N, C-alpha and C positions, 0 to 999 in steps of 0.2 A: 438302514437296510430293512426292507420288509421282512417280517418274520415268516411270511408264507403260510399263515394258519388257514387261509381259505375260509375264515369264518367259523372254524371248528372250535368247540369248547376245549380248554386245556386238557381235560380228562380224556378227550377223544384222540389226542395226539400221541404219537409213539413216545415211549419213555425216553429214548435218546434225544428226541427233539425237545421234550419238556425239560430235560436236564440241561441242555444247551441254553434254552431260553432263561432258565433260572440262573445259570452261571453268568450270562451276560448282564442280567439285571443286577446281580450281586456285585459284579466287578465294577459296573458303573457307579454303584453306591459306595463301595468300600475300597476299591482298588484291588489289583490282582493279589497282592500279598495279604490282604485282609480277608480273603475268602479261602476256606478249607473245603475239601471234598464233602465232609460231613454237613457243612452248611448247604451245599448244593443238594445233597440227598434230602435234607429236611425240607428245603424250599420246594423240592419237586414232589415230595410225598413218596419217595422210594426208600427201600431198605438200603443200608450202606453197601451190603454185599451185591445187591442188584446194580447199584450205580457203578461199583467197582468193576463189574463184568462189562459194563458199557464203556466206562472211561476210568482207567486205573490211575490216572493222575490229571492234573490241570492242563498239562501240555496237550493231552489227548483232546480236551475240550477246546483248546485254542485251535488245534488242527481241524476239529469238526466245524468250528466257526468259519475258518478259511475255506473249507470244502463247501459249506453252505453258500458262501458268497460266490465262489466259483460257479456253482450250479445255477445261481440266479443270473449271473452275467452270461453264461453260455446259453441259457434258455432264450436269450434275446438275439442270438447270432443268426443272421440270415443263412438260408440254405444254399444260396448262390452268391458269387462274388461279383460286384459291380466292376466291370472292366475300366470304367472311367475313374474309379477311386484309386488313390495311391496307397501304398502300404502304410504311410503315416496317417492318412485319413482313416483307414480301417482301425489302426491301433488306437487312434484318438477316440473313436466311437466306443471301442471295447473298454478302454480304461475309464471313460466317463460313465459307462454303465456300472462299472465297479464302484466308483465314488457315489453314484446314485444309490446303489445297493447298501453302501456303508452309512449313508446319511442318517438313517433313523437309529443307528447304533454308534453314533459319533463318540459318545462318552465312553462306551465300552472299548471301542477301537483305540481311543487315546490312552486309556489305562493299560491296554495290552501292549501298545507300542512303548510306553514308558517302562513297563515291567521288563520287556525284552532288552531295552537299552541298559537297564540296571543289573539284569541277571544273565550273565553269559551262558549259563547252563540252559535256561529257558530258550534263549535265542538259538542255541545249538540244537535243542530238541525239536524246535518247530521249523528249522531251516529247510529240511526236505520238503515240507508242505508248502513253504513259501516259494521255493523254486518250482514246485509243480504248478503253483498258481500262476507264476510268471510264464511258464511254458504254455499253460492252457490259454492265457491271454494272447500270446503270440500266435498260437495255432488258430484261435478264433478269428484273428486278423489275417489268416492265410500267410503267415510268416513262419518259415521252418524253425523249429526249436531244438532239433537234434544235432548231434555231432559237436565238434569244437566250435564251429561258427554259431550253432544254436546256443551253446553254453555262454558264449560271449554276448549274444543277444539277451539271454536271460539276465545276465549280470547287469547289462546296460539298462534294461527295463526296470530291474529292481532298484538301481540307483535313482532312476527317474521317479519311481513310485515313492521312495523314501522322501525325496525332495518335495514332490507335489503333496504328499500327505501332510507335511508341515503347514502348507497353505490351506489345505482342506480342513485342518483342525480349527482354524479361525475363520473359515468362510461361512458367514451367516446369510449370504445372498440366497434368494429363493431358487435361482437357477444354477447355483454354484459357478457363477461367472468368473470369480477369482481363481477357482480351481481350474476351470477351463483354460483361462489365459496362461496359467503356470504350466499346465500340461502341454498346451500348444507350443509354447516357447521352448520347452525342453525337448520335445519331439523334433522340432525344427533343427535345433542344435545337433541332436543325435543324427538326424538325417544328413546334415552337412558333413559331420565327421565320418559317417558311413560311406558317403560318396567319395570323400578324400581318401579313405582307406582303400576302397575298391580301385580308385585311380592308380594308386601306387603299388597295388598287389596284383593287379590283373596282368596275366601273361601277355607279352607283345604278340601281335598277329604276325604269322609268317609272311615273307615278301612274295612267296610264290607257293603253288600247290604242293611242291615236293619238299619245301624247306620245313624242318622241324622247329617248333617254337623254342626249343632248347637246343642250342648248338652243341654238337658232340665234342668231347675233349680232343685236342690235337694229338 
């Protein structure tokens, strides 16, 4: 993932951005458990109290990382929807922008995912941010993410993201072709299940204009 410095010197960046950059570097080198907040403060050149005001714990830094990735993905979202594209096509493009964004932080991303698998408290702490990310990806693809149906879509996309991330971890191709293939396959499967679900849950059409879709009790 591009760090989005825009060529600025580290000292010209906001303290919160510098802290996140330092955290990601340290996590890539030492793993999540091997990094303490004081390490981040020292690497950033901030006083510990100043860092604490910005990020009171490491979960806050992980959340900031997810928010940064979200911002980079959403920045590439077209302002209009192509009527010829399917929802699957749009979601494929959005999620591939996400993996492109994560590419230059692959080691940090792997370390964070491993830490979340081993530490249920960390996974619980960042779960709201993860769900917001999935909701944002759906909305960027013009797919509703609210309500019960939206919650189901978020869960489905999160499951796809977890599965594809395992492929992404080992994808050394320049164009992330293995990741693309894995994502495309899983989205196609999800689309088939969604169509099947809609087929069996859609209300039957009334036989005439006056007939209610739901027959009244006798």
